[in-house]
mmCIF entry with sequence, helices, sheets and N, C-alpha, C, O atoms, coordinates in Angstrom:
data_MODEL
# 
_entry.id   MODEL 
# 
_entity.id                         1 
_entity.type                       polymer 
_entity.pdbx_number_of_molecules   1 
# 
_entity_poly.entity_id                      1 
_entity_poly.type                           'polypeptide(L)' 
_entity_poly.nstd_linkage                   no 
_entity_poly.nstd_monomer                   no 
_entity_poly.pdbx_seq_one_letter_code       MDKELLEILACPKCKGELSPDPLESRLCCRACGLAYRIDDGIPVLMLDEACSYE 
_entity_poly.pdbx_seq_one_letter_code_can   MDKELLEILACPKCKGELSPDPLESRLCCRACGLAYRIDDGIPVLMLDEACSYE 
_entity_poly.pdbx_strand_id                 A 
# 
loop_
_entity_poly_seq.entity_id 
_entity_poly_seq.num 
_entity_poly_seq.mon_id 
_entity_poly_seq.hetero 
1 1  MET n 
1 2  ASP n 
1 3  LYS n 
1 4  GLU n 
1 5  LEU n 
1 6  LEU n 
1 7  GLU n 
1 8  ILE n 
1 9  LEU n 
1 10 ALA n 
1 11 CYS n 
1 12 PRO n 
1 13 LYS n 
1 14 CYS n 
1 15 LYS n 
1 16 GLY n 
1 17 GLU n 
1 18 LEU n 
1 19 SER n 
1 20 PRO n 
1 21 ASP n 
1 22 PRO n 
1 23 LEU n 
1 24 GLU n 
1 25 SER n 
1 26 ARG n 
1 27 LEU n 
1 28 CYS n 
1 29 CYS n 
1 30 ARG n 
1 31 ALA n 
1 32 CYS n 
1 33 GLY n 
1 34 LEU n 
1 35 ALA n 
1 36 TYR n 
1 37 ARG n 
1 38 ILE n 
1 39 ASP n 
1 40 ASP n 
1 41 GLY n 
1 42 ILE n 
1 43 PRO n 
1 44 VAL n 
1 45 LEU n 
1 46 MET n 
1 47 LEU n 
1 48 ASP n 
1 49 GLU n 
1 50 ALA n 
1 51 CYS n 
1 52 SER n 
1 53 TYR n 
1 54 GLU n 
# 
_struct_asym.id          A 
_struct_asym.entity_id   1 
# 
loop_
_struct_conf.conf_type_id 
_struct_conf.id 
_struct_conf.pdbx_PDB_helix_id 
_struct_conf.beg_label_comp_id 
_struct_conf.beg_label_asym_id 
_struct_conf.beg_label_seq_id 
_struct_conf.pdbx_beg_PDB_ins_code 
_struct_conf.end_label_comp_id 
_struct_conf.end_label_asym_id 
_struct_conf.end_label_seq_id 
_struct_conf.pdbx_end_PDB_ins_code 
_struct_conf.beg_auth_comp_id 
_struct_conf.beg_auth_asym_id 
_struct_conf.beg_auth_seq_id 
_struct_conf.end_auth_comp_id 
_struct_conf.end_auth_asym_id 
_struct_conf.end_auth_seq_id 
_struct_conf.pdbx_PDB_helix_class 
_struct_conf.details 
_struct_conf.pdbx_PDB_helix_length 
HELX_P HELX_P1 AA1 LYS A 3  ? ILE A 8  ? LYS A 3  ILE A 8  1 ? 6 
HELX_P HELX_P2 AA2 LEU A 47 ? GLU A 49 ? LEU A 47 GLU A 49 5 ? 3 
# 
_struct_conf_type.id          HELX_P 
_struct_conf_type.criteria    ? 
_struct_conf_type.reference   ? 
# 
loop_
_struct_sheet.id 
_struct_sheet.type 
_struct_sheet.number_strands 
_struct_sheet.details 
AA1 ? 4 ? 
AA2 ? 4 ? 
# 
loop_
_struct_sheet_order.sheet_id 
_struct_sheet_order.range_id_1 
_struct_sheet_order.range_id_2 
_struct_sheet_order.offset 
_struct_sheet_order.sense 
AA1 1 2 ? anti-parallel 
AA1 2 3 ? anti-parallel 
AA1 3 4 ? anti-parallel 
AA2 1 2 ? anti-parallel 
AA2 2 3 ? anti-parallel 
AA2 3 4 ? anti-parallel 
# 
loop_
_struct_sheet_range.sheet_id 
_struct_sheet_range.id 
_struct_sheet_range.beg_label_comp_id 
_struct_sheet_range.beg_label_asym_id 
_struct_sheet_range.beg_label_seq_id 
_struct_sheet_range.pdbx_beg_PDB_ins_code 
_struct_sheet_range.end_label_comp_id 
_struct_sheet_range.end_label_asym_id 
_struct_sheet_range.end_label_seq_id 
_struct_sheet_range.pdbx_end_PDB_ins_code 
_struct_sheet_range.beg_auth_comp_id 
_struct_sheet_range.beg_auth_asym_id 
_struct_sheet_range.beg_auth_seq_id 
_struct_sheet_range.end_auth_comp_id 
_struct_sheet_range.end_auth_asym_id 
_struct_sheet_range.end_auth_seq_id 
AA1 1 LEU A 18 ? PRO A 20 ? LEU A 18 PRO A 20 
AA1 2 ARG A 26 ? CYS A 29 ? ARG A 26 CYS A 29 
AA1 3 LEU A 34 ? ASP A 39 ? LEU A 34 ASP A 39 
AA1 4 ILE A 42 ? PRO A 43 ? ILE A 42 PRO A 43 
AA2 1 LEU A 18 ? PRO A 20 ? LEU A 18 PRO A 20 
AA2 2 ARG A 26 ? CYS A 29 ? ARG A 26 CYS A 29 
AA2 3 LEU A 34 ? ASP A 39 ? LEU A 34 ASP A 39 
AA2 4 CYS A 51 ? SER A 52 ? CYS A 51 SER A 52 
# 
loop_
_atom_site.group_PDB 
_atom_site.id 
_atom_site.type_symbol 
_atom_site.label_atom_id 
_atom_site.label_alt_id 
_atom_site.label_comp_id 
_atom_site.label_asym_id 
_atom_site.label_entity_id 
_atom_site.label_seq_id 
_atom_site.pdbx_PDB_ins_code 
_atom_site.Cartn_x 
_atom_site.Cartn_y 
_atom_site.Cartn_z 
_atom_site.occupancy 
_atom_site.B_iso_or_equiv 
_atom_site.pdbx_formal_charge 
_atom_site.auth_seq_id 
_atom_site.auth_comp_id 
_atom_site.auth_asym_id 
_atom_site.auth_atom_id 
_atom_site.pdbx_PDB_model_num 
ATOM 1   N N  . MET A 1 1  ? 121.342 78.339 116.513 1.00 0.00 ? 1  MET A N  1 
ATOM 2   C CA . MET A 1 1  ? 119.949 78.796 116.126 1.00 0.00 ? 1  MET A CA 1 
ATOM 3   C C  . MET A 1 1  ? 119.009 78.398 117.197 1.00 0.00 ? 1  MET A C  1 
ATOM 4   O O  . MET A 1 1  ? 119.126 77.295 117.730 1.00 0.00 ? 1  MET A O  1 
ATOM 5   N N  . ASP A 1 2  ? 118.025 79.283 117.563 1.00 0.00 ? 2  ASP A N  1 
ATOM 6   C CA . ASP A 1 2  ? 117.171 79.092 118.628 1.00 0.00 ? 2  ASP A CA 1 
ATOM 7   C C  . ASP A 1 2  ? 116.101 77.955 118.345 1.00 0.00 ? 2  ASP A C  1 
ATOM 8   O O  . ASP A 1 2  ? 115.413 77.959 117.324 1.00 0.00 ? 2  ASP A O  1 
ATOM 9   N N  . LYS A 1 3  ? 116.025 77.110 119.200 1.00 0.00 ? 3  LYS A N  1 
ATOM 10  C CA . LYS A 1 3  ? 115.236 75.907 118.992 1.00 0.00 ? 3  LYS A CA 1 
ATOM 11  C C  . LYS A 1 3  ? 113.666 76.155 118.735 1.00 0.00 ? 3  LYS A C  1 
ATOM 12  O O  . LYS A 1 3  ? 112.981 75.454 117.990 1.00 0.00 ? 3  LYS A O  1 
ATOM 13  N N  . GLU A 1 4  ? 113.189 77.299 119.494 1.00 0.00 ? 4  GLU A N  1 
ATOM 14  C CA . GLU A 1 4  ? 111.817 77.611 119.342 1.00 0.00 ? 4  GLU A CA 1 
ATOM 15  C C  . GLU A 1 4  ? 111.558 78.216 117.950 1.00 0.00 ? 4  GLU A C  1 
ATOM 16  O O  . GLU A 1 4  ? 110.495 78.002 117.367 1.00 0.00 ? 4  GLU A O  1 
ATOM 17  N N  . LEU A 1 5  ? 112.536 78.974 117.423 1.00 0.00 ? 5  LEU A N  1 
ATOM 18  C CA . LEU A 1 5  ? 112.442 79.557 116.115 1.00 0.00 ? 5  LEU A CA 1 
ATOM 19  C C  . LEU A 1 5  ? 112.429 78.353 115.019 1.00 0.00 ? 5  LEU A C  1 
ATOM 20  O O  . LEU A 1 5  ? 111.614 78.371 114.097 1.00 0.00 ? 5  LEU A O  1 
ATOM 21  N N  . LEU A 1 6  ? 113.240 77.461 115.151 1.00 0.00 ? 6  LEU A N  1 
ATOM 22  C CA . LEU A 1 6  ? 113.343 76.272 114.323 1.00 0.00 ? 6  LEU A CA 1 
ATOM 23  C C  . LEU A 1 6  ? 111.992 75.503 114.321 1.00 0.00 ? 6  LEU A C  1 
ATOM 24  O O  . LEU A 1 6  ? 111.645 74.981 113.261 1.00 0.00 ? 6  LEU A O  1 
ATOM 25  N N  . GLU A 1 7  ? 111.255 75.397 115.342 1.00 0.00 ? 7  GLU A N  1 
ATOM 26  C CA . GLU A 1 7  ? 110.009 74.738 115.508 1.00 0.00 ? 7  GLU A CA 1 
ATOM 27  C C  . GLU A 1 7  ? 108.929 75.337 114.588 1.00 0.00 ? 7  GLU A C  1 
ATOM 28  O O  . GLU A 1 7  ? 108.076 74.623 114.061 1.00 0.00 ? 7  GLU A O  1 
ATOM 29  N N  . ILE A 1 8  ? 108.996 76.761 114.398 1.00 0.00 ? 8  ILE A N  1 
ATOM 30  C CA . ILE A 1 8  ? 107.946 77.385 113.746 1.00 0.00 ? 8  ILE A CA 1 
ATOM 31  C C  . ILE A 1 8  ? 108.363 77.648 112.201 1.00 0.00 ? 8  ILE A C  1 
ATOM 32  O O  . ILE A 1 8  ? 107.486 77.888 111.372 1.00 0.00 ? 8  ILE A O  1 
ATOM 33  N N  . LEU A 1 9  ? 109.650 77.599 111.867 1.00 0.00 ? 9  LEU A N  1 
ATOM 34  C CA . LEU A 1 9  ? 110.078 77.795 110.437 1.00 0.00 ? 9  LEU A CA 1 
ATOM 35  C C  . LEU A 1 9  ? 109.670 76.487 109.584 1.00 0.00 ? 9  LEU A C  1 
ATOM 36  O O  . LEU A 1 9  ? 109.587 75.371 110.097 1.00 0.00 ? 9  LEU A O  1 
ATOM 37  N N  . ALA A 1 10 ? 109.457 76.721 108.387 1.00 0.00 ? 10 ALA A N  1 
ATOM 38  C CA . ALA A 1 10 ? 109.263 75.680 107.389 1.00 0.00 ? 10 ALA A CA 1 
ATOM 39  C C  . ALA A 1 10 ? 109.818 76.129 106.054 1.00 0.00 ? 10 ALA A C  1 
ATOM 40  O O  . ALA A 1 10 ? 109.974 77.312 105.753 1.00 0.00 ? 10 ALA A O  1 
ATOM 41  N N  . CYS A 1 11 ? 110.095 75.129 105.302 1.00 0.00 ? 11 CYS A N  1 
ATOM 42  C CA . CYS A 1 11 ? 110.662 75.338 103.936 1.00 0.00 ? 11 CYS A CA 1 
ATOM 43  C C  . CYS A 1 11 ? 109.532 76.140 103.216 1.00 0.00 ? 11 CYS A C  1 
ATOM 44  O O  . CYS A 1 11 ? 108.355 75.810 103.356 1.00 0.00 ? 11 CYS A O  1 
ATOM 45  N N  . PRO A 1 12 ? 109.899 77.166 102.468 1.00 0.00 ? 12 PRO A N  1 
ATOM 46  C CA . PRO A 1 12 ? 108.931 77.936 101.620 1.00 0.00 ? 12 PRO A CA 1 
ATOM 47  C C  . PRO A 1 12 ? 108.396 77.190 100.532 1.00 0.00 ? 12 PRO A C  1 
ATOM 48  O O  . PRO A 1 12 ? 107.235 77.360 100.162 1.00 0.00 ? 12 PRO A O  1 
ATOM 49  N N  . LYS A 1 13 ? 109.285 76.249 99.913  1.00 0.00 ? 13 LYS A N  1 
ATOM 50  C CA . LYS A 1 13 ? 108.848 75.451 98.824  1.00 0.00 ? 13 LYS A CA 1 
ATOM 51  C C  . LYS A 1 13 ? 107.889 74.400 99.082  1.00 0.00 ? 13 LYS A C  1 
ATOM 52  O O  . LYS A 1 13 ? 106.828 74.347 98.460  1.00 0.00 ? 13 LYS A O  1 
ATOM 53  N N  . CYS A 1 14 ? 108.239 73.496 100.038 1.00 0.00 ? 14 CYS A N  1 
ATOM 54  C CA . CYS A 1 14 ? 107.490 72.202 100.256 1.00 0.00 ? 14 CYS A CA 1 
ATOM 55  C C  . CYS A 1 14 ? 106.812 72.250 101.734 1.00 0.00 ? 14 CYS A C  1 
ATOM 56  O O  . CYS A 1 14 ? 106.098 71.320 102.110 1.00 0.00 ? 14 CYS A O  1 
ATOM 57  N N  . LYS A 1 15 ? 107.047 73.270 102.469 1.00 0.00 ? 15 LYS A N  1 
ATOM 58  C CA . LYS A 1 15 ? 106.585 73.306 103.993 1.00 0.00 ? 15 LYS A CA 1 
ATOM 59  C C  . LYS A 1 15 ? 107.340 72.270 104.843 1.00 0.00 ? 15 LYS A C  1 
ATOM 60  O O  . LYS A 1 15 ? 106.903 72.023 105.967 1.00 0.00 ? 15 LYS A O  1 
ATOM 61  N N  . GLY A 1 16 ? 108.382 71.680 104.413 1.00 0.00 ? 16 GLY A N  1 
ATOM 62  C CA . GLY A 1 16 ? 109.067 70.589 105.183 1.00 0.00 ? 16 GLY A CA 1 
ATOM 63  C C  . GLY A 1 16 ? 109.808 71.223 106.324 1.00 0.00 ? 16 GLY A C  1 
ATOM 64  O O  . GLY A 1 16 ? 109.902 72.447 106.418 1.00 0.00 ? 16 GLY A O  1 
ATOM 65  N N  . GLU A 1 17 ? 110.341 70.376 107.206 1.00 0.00 ? 17 GLU A N  1 
ATOM 66  C CA . GLU A 1 17 ? 111.066 70.771 108.362 1.00 0.00 ? 17 GLU A CA 1 
ATOM 67  C C  . GLU A 1 17 ? 112.519 71.311 107.974 1.00 0.00 ? 17 GLU A C  1 
ATOM 68  O O  . GLU A 1 17 ? 113.216 70.764 107.120 1.00 0.00 ? 17 GLU A O  1 
ATOM 69  N N  . LEU A 1 18 ? 112.867 72.354 108.637 1.00 0.00 ? 18 LEU A N  1 
ATOM 70  C CA . LEU A 1 18 ? 114.283 72.868 108.429 1.00 0.00 ? 18 LEU A CA 1 
ATOM 71  C C  . LEU A 1 18 ? 115.173 72.515 109.573 1.00 0.00 ? 18 LEU A C  1 
ATOM 72  O O  . LEU A 1 18 ? 114.753 72.624 110.725 1.00 0.00 ? 18 LEU A O  1 
ATOM 73  N N  . SER A 1 19 ? 116.390 72.094 109.313 1.00 0.00 ? 19 SER A N  1 
ATOM 74  C CA . SER A 1 19 ? 117.371 71.766 110.285 1.00 0.00 ? 19 SER A CA 1 
ATOM 75  C C  . SER A 1 19 ? 118.718 72.497 109.916 1.00 0.00 ? 19 SER A C  1 
ATOM 76  O O  . SER A 1 19 ? 119.084 72.658 108.752 1.00 0.00 ? 19 SER A O  1 
ATOM 77  N N  . PRO A 1 20 ? 119.364 72.891 110.939 1.00 0.00 ? 20 PRO A N  1 
ATOM 78  C CA . PRO A 1 20 ? 120.680 73.599 110.782 1.00 0.00 ? 20 PRO A CA 1 
ATOM 79  C C  . PRO A 1 20 ? 121.713 72.582 110.211 1.00 0.00 ? 20 PRO A C  1 
ATOM 80  O O  . PRO A 1 20 ? 121.700 71.404 110.569 1.00 0.00 ? 20 PRO A O  1 
ATOM 81  N N  . ASP A 1 21 ? 122.681 73.114 109.238 1.00 0.00 ? 21 ASP A N  1 
ATOM 82  C CA . ASP A 1 21 ? 123.798 72.167 108.973 1.00 0.00 ? 21 ASP A CA 1 
ATOM 83  C C  . ASP A 1 21 ? 124.761 72.217 110.088 1.00 0.00 ? 21 ASP A C  1 
ATOM 84  O O  . ASP A 1 21 ? 124.619 72.998 111.028 1.00 0.00 ? 21 ASP A O  1 
ATOM 85  N N  . PRO A 1 22 ? 125.792 71.342 109.982 1.00 0.00 ? 22 PRO A N  1 
ATOM 86  C CA . PRO A 1 22 ? 126.768 71.151 111.133 1.00 0.00 ? 22 PRO A CA 1 
ATOM 87  C C  . PRO A 1 22 ? 127.421 72.463 111.561 1.00 0.00 ? 22 PRO A C  1 
ATOM 88  O O  . PRO A 1 22 ? 127.727 72.653 112.738 1.00 0.00 ? 22 PRO A O  1 
ATOM 89  N N  . LEU A 1 23 ? 127.634 73.370 110.597 1.00 0.00 ? 23 LEU A N  1 
ATOM 90  C CA . LEU A 1 23 ? 128.271 74.644 110.967 1.00 0.00 ? 23 LEU A CA 1 
ATOM 91  C C  . LEU A 1 23 ? 127.316 75.774 111.216 1.00 0.00 ? 23 LEU A C  1 
ATOM 92  O O  . LEU A 1 23 ? 127.711 76.929 111.375 1.00 0.00 ? 23 LEU A O  1 
ATOM 93  N N  . GLU A 1 24 ? 125.908 75.382 111.251 1.00 0.00 ? 24 GLU A N  1 
ATOM 94  C CA . GLU A 1 24 ? 124.843 76.303 111.498 1.00 0.00 ? 24 GLU A CA 1 
ATOM 95  C C  . GLU A 1 24 ? 125.030 77.551 110.603 1.00 0.00 ? 24 GLU A C  1 
ATOM 96  O O  . GLU A 1 24 ? 124.814 78.656 111.100 1.00 0.00 ? 24 GLU A O  1 
ATOM 97  N N  . SER A 1 25 ? 125.401 77.444 109.370 1.00 0.00 ? 25 SER A N  1 
ATOM 98  C CA . SER A 1 25 ? 125.547 78.514 108.427 1.00 0.00 ? 25 SER A CA 1 
ATOM 99  C C  . SER A 1 25 ? 124.378 78.588 107.472 1.00 0.00 ? 25 SER A C  1 
ATOM 100 O O  . SER A 1 25 ? 124.261 79.558 106.723 1.00 0.00 ? 25 SER A O  1 
ATOM 101 N N  . ARG A 1 26 ? 123.585 77.679 107.475 1.00 0.00 ? 26 ARG A N  1 
ATOM 102 C CA . ARG A 1 26 ? 122.362 77.523 106.693 1.00 0.00 ? 26 ARG A CA 1 
ATOM 103 C C  . ARG A 1 26 ? 121.329 76.448 107.177 1.00 0.00 ? 26 ARG A C  1 
ATOM 104 O O  . ARG A 1 26 ? 121.689 75.517 107.898 1.00 0.00 ? 26 ARG A O  1 
ATOM 105 N N  . LEU A 1 27 ? 120.110 76.595 106.783 1.00 0.00 ? 27 LEU A N  1 
ATOM 106 C CA . LEU A 1 27 ? 119.003 75.685 107.253 1.00 0.00 ? 27 LEU A CA 1 
ATOM 107 C C  . LEU A 1 27 ? 118.740 74.749 105.989 1.00 0.00 ? 27 LEU A C  1 
ATOM 108 O O  . LEU A 1 27 ? 118.695 75.222 104.853 1.00 0.00 ? 27 LEU A O  1 
ATOM 109 N N  . CYS A 1 28 ? 118.583 73.494 106.237 1.00 0.00 ? 28 CYS A N  1 
ATOM 110 C CA . CYS A 1 28 ? 118.446 72.531 105.180 1.00 0.00 ? 28 CYS A CA 1 
ATOM 111 C C  . CYS A 1 28 ? 117.068 71.808 105.244 1.00 0.00 ? 28 CYS A C  1 
ATOM 112 O O  . CYS A 1 28 ? 116.597 71.453 106.324 1.00 0.00 ? 28 CYS A O  1 
ATOM 113 N N  . CYS A 1 29 ? 116.474 71.612 104.130 1.00 0.00 ? 29 CYS A N  1 
ATOM 114 C CA . CYS A 1 29 ? 115.196 70.856 104.075 1.00 0.00 ? 29 CYS A CA 1 
ATOM 115 C C  . CYS A 1 29 ? 115.537 69.569 103.433 1.00 0.00 ? 29 CYS A C  1 
ATOM 116 O O  . CYS A 1 29 ? 115.940 69.552 102.269 1.00 0.00 ? 29 CYS A O  1 
ATOM 117 N N  . ARG A 1 30 ? 115.387 68.418 104.176 1.00 0.00 ? 30 ARG A N  1 
ATOM 118 C CA . ARG A 1 30 ? 115.657 67.154 103.720 1.00 0.00 ? 30 ARG A CA 1 
ATOM 119 C C  . ARG A 1 30 ? 114.514 66.723 102.693 1.00 0.00 ? 30 ARG A C  1 
ATOM 120 O O  . ARG A 1 30 ? 114.779 65.873 101.842 1.00 0.00 ? 30 ARG A O  1 
ATOM 121 N N  . ALA A 1 31 ? 113.363 67.248 102.756 1.00 0.00 ? 31 ALA A N  1 
ATOM 122 C CA . ALA A 1 31 ? 112.199 66.808 101.908 1.00 0.00 ? 31 ALA A CA 1 
ATOM 123 C C  . ALA A 1 31 ? 112.488 67.183 100.477 1.00 0.00 ? 31 ALA A C  1 
ATOM 124 O O  . ALA A 1 31 ? 112.325 66.367 99.570  1.00 0.00 ? 31 ALA A O  1 
ATOM 125 N N  . CYS A 1 32 ? 112.942 68.482 100.255 1.00 0.00 ? 32 CYS A N  1 
ATOM 126 C CA . CYS A 1 32 ? 113.213 68.879 98.798  1.00 0.00 ? 32 CYS A CA 1 
ATOM 127 C C  . CYS A 1 32 ? 114.632 69.188 98.492  1.00 0.00 ? 32 CYS A C  1 
ATOM 128 O O  . CYS A 1 32 ? 114.950 69.532 97.354  1.00 0.00 ? 32 CYS A O  1 
ATOM 129 N N  . GLY A 1 33 ? 115.538 69.079 99.492  1.00 0.00 ? 33 GLY A N  1 
ATOM 130 C CA . GLY A 1 33 ? 116.947 69.169 99.174  1.00 0.00 ? 33 GLY A CA 1 
ATOM 131 C C  . GLY A 1 33 ? 117.447 70.594 99.090  1.00 0.00 ? 33 GLY A C  1 
ATOM 132 O O  . GLY A 1 33 ? 118.590 70.806 98.686  1.00 0.00 ? 33 GLY A O  1 
ATOM 133 N N  . LEU A 1 34 ? 116.660 71.565 99.445  1.00 0.00 ? 34 LEU A N  1 
ATOM 134 C CA . LEU A 1 34 ? 117.136 72.941 99.379  1.00 0.00 ? 34 LEU A CA 1 
ATOM 135 C C  . LEU A 1 34 ? 117.841 73.411 100.712 1.00 0.00 ? 34 LEU A C  1 
ATOM 136 O O  . LEU A 1 34 ? 117.536 72.899 101.790 1.00 0.00 ? 34 LEU A O  1 
ATOM 137 N N  . ALA A 1 35 ? 118.686 74.292 100.613 1.00 0.00 ? 35 ALA A N  1 
ATOM 138 C CA . ALA A 1 35 ? 119.270 74.966 101.849 1.00 0.00 ? 35 ALA A CA 1 
ATOM 139 C C  . ALA A 1 35 ? 119.183 76.526 101.736 1.00 0.00 ? 35 ALA A C  1 
ATOM 140 O O  . ALA A 1 35 ? 119.266 77.102 100.651 1.00 0.00 ? 35 ALA A O  1 
ATOM 141 N N  . TYR A 1 36 ? 119.020 77.135 102.867 1.00 0.00 ? 36 TYR A N  1 
ATOM 142 C CA . TYR A 1 36 ? 118.814 78.496 103.006 1.00 0.00 ? 36 TYR A CA 1 
ATOM 143 C C  . TYR A 1 36 ? 119.796 79.097 103.850 1.00 0.00 ? 36 TYR A C  1 
ATOM 144 O O  . TYR A 1 36 ? 119.905 78.651 104.992 1.00 0.00 ? 36 TYR A O  1 
ATOM 145 N N  . ARG A 1 37 ? 120.626 80.161 103.427 1.00 0.00 ? 37 ARG A N  1 
ATOM 146 C CA . ARG A 1 37 ? 121.634 80.655 104.149 1.00 0.00 ? 37 ARG A CA 1 
ATOM 147 C C  . ARG A 1 37 ? 121.093 81.462 105.492 1.00 0.00 ? 37 ARG A C  1 
ATOM 148 O O  . ARG A 1 37 ? 119.915 81.809 105.579 1.00 0.00 ? 37 ARG A O  1 
ATOM 149 N N  . ILE A 1 38 ? 121.962 81.699 106.419 1.00 0.00 ? 38 ILE A N  1 
ATOM 150 C CA . ILE A 1 38 ? 121.688 82.303 107.606 1.00 0.00 ? 38 ILE A CA 1 
ATOM 151 C C  . ILE A 1 38 ? 122.646 83.584 107.668 1.00 0.00 ? 38 ILE A C  1 
ATOM 152 O O  . ILE A 1 38 ? 123.867 83.448 107.749 1.00 0.00 ? 38 ILE A O  1 
ATOM 153 N N  . ASP A 1 39 ? 122.050 84.786 107.627 1.00 0.00 ? 39 ASP A N  1 
ATOM 154 C CA . ASP A 1 39 ? 122.931 85.905 107.636 1.00 0.00 ? 39 ASP A CA 1 
ATOM 155 C C  . ASP A 1 39 ? 122.790 86.654 109.046 1.00 0.00 ? 39 ASP A C  1 
ATOM 156 O O  . ASP A 1 39 ? 121.734 87.190 109.381 1.00 0.00 ? 39 ASP A O  1 
ATOM 157 N N  . ASP A 1 40 ? 123.789 86.648 109.737 1.00 0.00 ? 40 ASP A N  1 
ATOM 158 C CA . ASP A 1 40 ? 123.799 87.330 111.130 1.00 0.00 ? 40 ASP A CA 1 
ATOM 159 C C  . ASP A 1 40 ? 122.759 86.849 112.057 1.00 0.00 ? 40 ASP A C  1 
ATOM 160 O O  . ASP A 1 40 ? 122.214 87.624 112.844 1.00 0.00 ? 40 ASP A O  1 
ATOM 161 N N  . GLY A 1 41 ? 122.445 85.509 111.988 1.00 0.00 ? 41 GLY A N  1 
ATOM 162 C CA . GLY A 1 41 ? 121.525 84.971 112.800 1.00 0.00 ? 41 GLY A CA 1 
ATOM 163 C C  . GLY A 1 41 ? 120.062 84.831 112.273 1.00 0.00 ? 41 GLY A C  1 
ATOM 164 O O  . GLY A 1 41 ? 119.167 84.252 112.888 1.00 0.00 ? 41 GLY A O  1 
ATOM 165 N N  . ILE A 1 42 ? 119.920 85.488 110.951 1.00 0.00 ? 42 ILE A N  1 
ATOM 166 C CA . ILE A 1 42 ? 118.595 85.631 110.457 1.00 0.00 ? 42 ILE A CA 1 
ATOM 167 C C  . ILE A 1 42 ? 118.551 84.719 109.239 1.00 0.00 ? 42 ILE A C  1 
ATOM 168 O O  . ILE A 1 42 ? 119.363 84.881 108.329 1.00 0.00 ? 42 ILE A O  1 
ATOM 169 N N  . PRO A 1 43 ? 117.581 83.720 109.193 1.00 0.00 ? 43 PRO A N  1 
ATOM 170 C CA . PRO A 1 43 ? 117.422 82.836 107.983 1.00 0.00 ? 43 PRO A CA 1 
ATOM 171 C C  . PRO A 1 43 ? 116.893 83.622 106.795 1.00 0.00 ? 43 PRO A C  1 
ATOM 172 O O  . PRO A 1 43 ? 115.992 84.451 106.921 1.00 0.00 ? 43 PRO A O  1 
ATOM 173 N N  . VAL A 1 44 ? 117.489 83.333 105.616 1.00 0.00 ? 44 VAL A N  1 
ATOM 174 C CA . VAL A 1 44 ? 117.006 84.109 104.527 1.00 0.00 ? 44 VAL A CA 1 
ATOM 175 C C  . VAL A 1 44 ? 116.212 82.921 103.624 1.00 0.00 ? 44 VAL A C  1 
ATOM 176 O O  . VAL A 1 44 ? 116.766 82.144 102.847 1.00 0.00 ? 44 VAL A O  1 
ATOM 177 N N  . LEU A 1 45 ? 114.844 82.982 103.914 1.00 0.00 ? 45 LEU A N  1 
ATOM 178 C CA . LEU A 1 45 ? 113.899 81.974 103.396 1.00 0.00 ? 45 LEU A CA 1 
ATOM 179 C C  . LEU A 1 45 ? 113.324 82.364 102.021 1.00 0.00 ? 45 LEU A C  1 
ATOM 180 O O  . LEU A 1 45 ? 112.104 82.302 101.873 1.00 0.00 ? 45 LEU A O  1 
ATOM 181 N N  . MET A 1 46 ? 114.094 82.752 101.029 1.00 0.00 ? 46 MET A N  1 
ATOM 182 C CA . MET A 1 46 ? 113.542 83.063 99.742  1.00 0.00 ? 46 MET A CA 1 
ATOM 183 C C  . MET A 1 46 ? 113.925 82.025 98.691  1.00 0.00 ? 46 MET A C  1 
ATOM 184 O O  . MET A 1 46 ? 115.111 81.733 98.532  1.00 0.00 ? 46 MET A O  1 
ATOM 185 N N  . LEU A 1 47 ? 113.029 81.500 98.022  1.00 0.00 ? 47 LEU A N  1 
ATOM 186 C CA . LEU A 1 47 ? 113.386 80.490 97.113  1.00 0.00 ? 47 LEU A CA 1 
ATOM 187 C C  . LEU A 1 47 ? 114.348 80.888 96.071  1.00 0.00 ? 47 LEU A C  1 
ATOM 188 O O  . LEU A 1 47 ? 115.093 80.013 95.627  1.00 0.00 ? 47 LEU A O  1 
ATOM 189 N N  . ASP A 1 48 ? 114.433 82.115 95.613  1.00 0.00 ? 48 ASP A N  1 
ATOM 190 C CA . ASP A 1 48 ? 115.528 82.495 94.653  1.00 0.00 ? 48 ASP A CA 1 
ATOM 191 C C  . ASP A 1 48 ? 116.808 82.654 95.263  1.00 0.00 ? 48 ASP A C  1 
ATOM 192 O O  . ASP A 1 48 ? 117.756 82.830 94.498  1.00 0.00 ? 48 ASP A O  1 
ATOM 193 N N  . GLU A 1 49 ? 117.035 82.623 96.585  1.00 0.00 ? 49 GLU A N  1 
ATOM 194 C CA . GLU A 1 49 ? 118.219 82.622 97.252  1.00 0.00 ? 49 GLU A CA 1 
ATOM 195 C C  . GLU A 1 49 ? 118.696 81.216 97.722  1.00 0.00 ? 49 GLU A C  1 
ATOM 196 O O  . GLU A 1 49 ? 119.804 81.077 98.241  1.00 0.00 ? 49 GLU A O  1 
ATOM 197 N N  . ALA A 1 50 ? 117.823 80.159 97.528  1.00 0.00 ? 50 ALA A N  1 
ATOM 198 C CA . ALA A 1 50 ? 118.092 78.902 98.030  1.00 0.00 ? 50 ALA A CA 1 
ATOM 199 C C  . ALA A 1 50 ? 119.181 78.177 97.112  1.00 0.00 ? 50 ALA A C  1 
ATOM 200 O O  . ALA A 1 50 ? 119.440 78.578 95.977  1.00 0.00 ? 50 ALA A O  1 
ATOM 201 N N  . CYS A 1 51 ? 119.737 77.178 97.653  1.00 0.00 ? 51 CYS A N  1 
ATOM 202 C CA . CYS A 1 51 ? 120.738 76.329 96.788  1.00 0.00 ? 51 CYS A CA 1 
ATOM 203 C C  . CYS A 1 51 ? 120.520 74.831 97.270  1.00 0.00 ? 51 CYS A C  1 
ATOM 204 O O  . CYS A 1 51 ? 119.904 74.525 98.291  1.00 0.00 ? 51 CYS A O  1 
ATOM 205 N N  . SER A 1 52 ? 121.092 73.984 96.424  1.00 0.00 ? 52 SER A N  1 
ATOM 206 C CA . SER A 1 52 ? 120.974 72.556 96.767  1.00 0.00 ? 52 SER A CA 1 
ATOM 207 C C  . SER A 1 52 ? 121.967 72.289 97.908  1.00 0.00 ? 52 SER A C  1 
ATOM 208 O O  . SER A 1 52 ? 123.017 72.931 97.898  1.00 0.00 ? 52 SER A O  1 
ATOM 209 N N  . TYR A 1 53 ? 121.747 71.444 98.847  1.00 0.00 ? 53 TYR A N  1 
ATOM 210 C CA . TYR A 1 53 ? 122.578 71.175 99.883  1.00 0.00 ? 53 TYR A CA 1 
ATOM 211 C C  . TYR A 1 53 ? 123.263 69.780 99.758  1.00 0.00 ? 53 TYR A C  1 
ATOM 212 O O  . TYR A 1 53 ? 124.124 69.420 100.561 1.00 0.00 ? 53 TYR A O  1 
ATOM 213 N N  . GLU A 1 54 ? 122.841 69.012 98.713  1.00 0.00 ? 54 GLU A N  1 
ATOM 214 C CA . GLU A 1 54 ? 123.387 67.679 98.660  1.00 0.00 ? 54 GLU A CA 1 
ATOM 215 C C  . GLU A 1 54 ? 124.612 67.708 97.686  1.00 0.00 ? 54 GLU A C  1 
ATOM 216 O O  . GLU A 1 54 ? 125.254 66.680 97.471  1.00 0.00 ? 54 GLU A O  1 
# 
């Protein structure tokens, strides 16, 4: 995932920082515990598509 893109993205729920998981298949928010999948390099930042990453 592009570092510049990560710097401007935020969690849609709590506006927390997003970081990629080890496989870079999703972005995780440590503040609220939600994870957002990445489809073909594009983060899907919709709350109804989010899941818990813990």
